[in-house]
N, C-alpha and C positions, 0 to 999 in steps of 0.2 A: 479408461474414463473418457469416452468419446464425446464429441459435441461440445467443445469448449468455445465455439463461436457464440456470439450474442447478436441481438437484433442490430442491423446496420442503421446508423442515424440517417434521418431524412432532412435535407435542407429545405425548410419551408419558406424562407425569405431570402432576399439578397444580402441581408446583414448577417454575417457569419457569427455563430456563437463564439465566445471567448473562453479559452482555457488558460487558467493561471498556472505557470510553472515556476515554483520557487527554486532559486539557484543554490540554496543550501549554504553549507560551511564555506566561507570565502577562501580559506586556505586549501580546500580540497578540490576534487575534480568537477564538482557541480557546475561552476561557472563555464568551464570550457565544454562540458558535455552539452550544456544548453545551446552553445553556439552551433552545434550540429543540427539544431532544429530548423535553421534557416534554409530556405529554398526547397523544403519538402512540400508535397502536395497534400496538406491536411484539409479536411472539410470543416476546420475551425481556425480561429486565430489563436495560435499558441504564443502567448505573451509571457515573456520571462520577467520575473520580479527579482530585482537586484540592483546593485550600484552600476550605473551605465558605464562609468569609466572602467570599472573592474571587468565587466563583460566585454567591453571593447578590447581591453588588454589581452584577455584570455582568448578571445576570438581570433585575434591577429588579422590575417588577410582572408580568413575562412568565410567571413560574412560581413555585410554592411549592417551595422548596429544603429538603430534609430529609436527615438523616443516613442513610446506608445501614445497614440492619439485616440482617445475614446470617442471623439466626435465622428471619426471616419468609420465607414462600413467595413473596411478591410485595410490591412497594412500594405506598404509598398511591396511589390512583387520581389521575392527572393531575399528580402531583408529580415533581420531579426528584430522584433519589436521588444523593447524593454520598458517596463514600468519602473521608473527610477525610485529606489529606496536607498538612501545614502549609507555608506559604511560609517561606523563610529570612528575607526582609525584605518589608515591604509593597510591593505592585506598583501601578504606574500605567499606565493604558491608553495605548498608543503609545510607552512608554518601556522600553528594555531595561536590565537591571541584572545584571551578572555575578554578583552575590551569589545570584541565584535560579537560576543554572545547575544547582546541585546539586538544587534542587527539581524542575526539569524532568526530570532523570535519575532522581530518586526515583519520579516518576510511572511512568516506563517500567519501572523495576525492580519496583515493586509489581504492575503489570499482568502483567508477565512471570512473576513468582512465582505469581500466581493462576492463570494459564493452565497453567503446568507442574504445579501441584498438582491441577488439575481444578476449582478453585473457579470459574474463568471458562471459558466455552466458546470465547472468542477475545478479541482486543483490537483496538480501533479507535483510531487516533492522530490527534489534532489537530496542527496544524503547530508545529514548533519552529524556533528560530533557530540555525543551525549556528555562525554567527560569534560570538555571545555565549558559547556553550558553549566554543568554542576560546579565546576571550579569557579565560575563567576558568581556563585551564590544562589543559583536558581535550580530548585529541585526539578529534574527533567529525566524521565525514564524512556522517552521516545515520542515520535510524532503521534502514535496511536493514542496514548494516554493524554497527551497535551490537547489534542483536538477534542477528545471526549470531555475533558474538563471545561474547555472553553466554549463548548456548545451545550453544556449542562446535560450531557448524555450519560445516563447512569451506567450503561454497559455498551461497549463496542467489541467487535470481534475482528481479530487480525486474520486475514486470509492471503496466502500467496498463490499466484497463478503462474504456471510454467511447466514445461516438460510434459504437456498433456494432462496435468493434474491441477486440481484446486484443493489446497490444504489449509483448513482453518484450525485455530488453536483455542482450546478451552482456557488455558492460562498462557501468559506471554512472558514478560521479563521478570521471572521469579527465580530465586535460588532453588535448585532441585529439591532441597530438603523441605521447602515450604509448599511444594506442589500438592501432596496428598491432602493436606488440611484445607487447601484452597478449593479443591474440587468438591463442592457440595451439590446436593440435589437442586437447590435453587439456582446456583450458577450454571450448572449443566443444562437445565431446562431453558433458562433465559438465553443461553448461548445458542442452543439448537433452534429456538424460535427465531432469533435474529438471522442465523445462517439460512434457515429455510425461507424466510420472508424475502431476504435480499437476493437469494438465488432466483426467486421468481421475479422480483422487481427489477433487478439490474441485469440479469443474465437470460431472461426470457424463458425460464424453465417452468412449465406448468405444474409438474409433480416431481420435485427434486428427490433424487435418491442419495442418501447420505450414509457413508460408511463411518462408523464410530469405533475408534480404537479403545482398547482397554488401557488401564494405567500400568498394570503389573506385567511381568513376563508371562507369556502364554495366557494373557487376559485373566490372570489370577489362578489358573489351574484348579478351578472348582473350589477356590478358597484356600488352597494350600500355599499359594504365593501372594496372599493378600485378599482382603475382603471388599475392597472398594467396588469391584465389578458387581458383586452380589448386593451390597448394601446401598450403593449410590447410583451407579451407572445403569444397571438393568432396570430398576424401578422407574427411572426417568424415561428410558426408551419405551417401556411398556405403556406408560401413561400417554406419551405422545403418539405412539402407534395407534392407540385407541382413538385419537383425534384424526387419524388418517395420514400421518406423516410416514414416509417410506424410509425407515431407519434399519440398518443392519449392524449388529454388534451386541455387546462389545467384542471386537475382533482382536486377536493377537497382533501387535504392531509389527512383529518381525515377518509376518506373511501377508499383512494387509496390502503392502505396496507391490505385490507381484502383479503382472499384467492381467491375469485372469480375474483377480479380485477387483482391481481398479475398473475393469470394464463393466462391472455391475453397479457402479456408482457415478454420480455427478460431482461429488465432493467428498473429502475426508475430513473428519473432525479428530484431530490429535489432542491428547490430554495436556501436552506441554511442548515448549519451544523446540527442544532438541530431539523430540520424538518424531515430529513430522517434517521439520524443515531441512535436515540434512539430506533426506531422500530427494526432495523437490529441487534443492539447490544443486545436487549432484547432476540432476537431469537437465537443469536449465540455467545454471549460473551465467550471468551476463545477459540473460534474456527473460528473466522472471520479473514478476510484478507483485508488489505488496498492495493489498486493497484493505481499506478500513470499512467494515460493514457495521450498520446500525446508526451511522451518523445521519444528520439531516441534509448532508451534502455528499457529493461524489469526491472521493480522494483516492488516488493511486500513487505509488512511489516506486523508485528503483529498488532492486533486491540486494544492493551492495552498500558498502560504507564509503567514507570520504576518500579513501585511497590516497593518502597524503604523499606517498612515494611516487605516484604517477602524476600528481598535480603539476601543471605547467609543462609537461613533457610532450603533450600531443598524442600520447599513446593510449589514453583512456578510451574504452569501448562504449559508444553511446547506445548499444543494443537494448539494454534494459530501460533506458529512458524512452527510446522510441516505442517499446512495447507498452510502457506505462501510459504514454500519451494515447496510443491506439486503443488501449483498453478503456481509458476514461472516456474517449469519444464514443466507443461502442456502448458503454454503460449509460451515457447520457441519452443515446438514441433509444435504448431499451426502456429507459425510464419515461421517455416522452416528455 
């Protein structure tokens, strides 16, 4: 799957675009990962959203942490700019506290508001802990679904980028038993339209080639191992091919990810979470990026969780966060 580069952003004015970086679960590695953003030569202002006292504590002597000043064209050289959003209660590294669930959501809400108003060119999200947010009484299945709901977007598509691959998902955080019924012709068609459009809009591909996985082993083996390929997937692919989309499949998932096949596509559409993502994460864990397609804003994220066991140790690897920032910058440039 060659050609994962996208159009490079062009700086048109002296005023740098601003990229919002939410620091995520305060007990996790997010705040200290954000400290690694300081001193890097980004073509944007990467502004961290979080409690400035918490960010200073986790940054230690790694970076000077200063308040974000929207009136300035650029921040102080080498410093980490923080748009202060106060914690609900003090946070400890490695410890979850339901009282700070509202703080985590406030970070997302502030970043989203800035993206929608044009204050921010896009948002990058450090990891959150779904369980503690749900324990606080807020139904939360992930960033992807939360951002879709709060932008009134009827359907979004989760795609991970890394290891030379782009892998999108037809379904996301569903129990495996619920997947077959969820994959309808309507869902699959809408998902492919979003994936196709955003590969052009954000990744600069004029005629994206999409490899579509089957749902069942051996893509159903001609109906002997399931009929979803015959009754749902193939009719949708034939319809969209008739409109000019370059779609291959349904392909057996066990051989779809071999290099020879991947070279024939620009992206893969997997039918469910654990069909597509284990392969990509094996190839790129620690350097992969989660992208939400279909939103009216640009949003990328790290490909890992809160890593509570690493929080506060200084051993957390910022590679995925760097990659998420770089991809958001590139997507903003491709979008123009």
